[in-house]
C-alpha positions in Angstrom: -67.4 -97.0 -19.6 -65.9 -100.3 -20.7 -62.6 -101.5 -19.4 -61.0 -100.9 -22.8 -62.3 -97.3 -23.0 -61.0 -96.7 -19.4 -57.5 -97.9 -20.4 -57.5 -95.7 -23.6 -58.6 -92.8 -21.4 -55.8 -93.4 -18.9 -53.2 -93.8 -21.6 -54.4 -90.6 -23.3 -54.3 -88.6 -20.1 -50.7 -89.9 -19.4 -49.7 -89.0 -23.0 -51.1 -85.5 -22.8 -49.5 -84.9 -19.4 -46.1 -85.9 -20.7 -46.5 -84.0 -24.0 -47.2 -80.7 -22.3 -44.9 -80.9 -19.3 -43.8 -78.7 -17.5 -47.3 -77.2 -17.8 -50.0 -78.8 -15.6 -52.5 -80.8 -17.5 -55.8 -80.8 -15.5 -58.4 -83.4 -16.4 -62.0 -82.7 -15.9 -65.3 -84.6 -16.4 -63.9 -88.0 -17.4 -67.2 -89.7 -18.1 -69.0 -91.4 -20.9 -65.7 -91.9 -22.7 -65.1 -88.2 -23.0 -62.9 -85.9 -20.9 -61.7 -82.3 -21.0 -58.1 -81.3 -20.5 -56.8 -77.8 -19.6 -53.2 -76.7 -19.8 -52.1 -74.4 -17.0 -48.8 -72.6 -17.1 -46.4 -71.9 -14.1 -48.3 -68.8 -13.2 -51.6 -70.6 -12.9 -53.0 -69.2 -16.1 -55.1 -71.6 -18.3 -53.5 -71.6 -21.8 -55.7 -74.1 -23.6 -58.8 -76.2 -22.9 -60.3 -78.8 -25.0 -62.8 -81.7 -24.8 -61.7 -85.0 -26.3 -64.0 -87.8 -27.5 -63.0 -91.5 -27.9 -62.3 -91.2 -31.6 -59.7 -88.5 -30.9 -57.6 -90.5 -28.4 -58.3 -94.2 -28.8 -55.4 -94.6 -31.2 -52.0 -92.8 -31.4 -52.5 -90.9 -34.7 -55.5 -88.8 -33.8 -54.1 -88.1 -30.4 -50.9 -87.0 -31.9 -52.8 -84.6 -34.2 -54.5 -83.1 -31.1 -51.1 -82.6 -29.5 -49.6 -81.0 -32.6 -52.6 -78.7 -33.1 -52.5 -77.7 -29.4 -48.8 -77.0 -29.6 -49.3 -74.7 -32.6 -52.1 -72.9 -30.8 -49.9 -72.3 -27.7 -47.2 -70.6 -29.8 -49.5 -68.5 -31.9 
């Protein structure tokens, strides 16, 4: 993983964590530029899980699309 990819990954994780607070955003398998995030509610129940690839989080627009799609799935 290059330094640039690592920075994008850290920024994306921070953005996801902030976007879905107060739910816990658990990060798993951050390797090869990909990572999974799972949103867990206050009762410890996983509400959403998804794997992200660099093209989904390396810039703001695709990451925002992931956030919006996830928010819609959570209220459905």
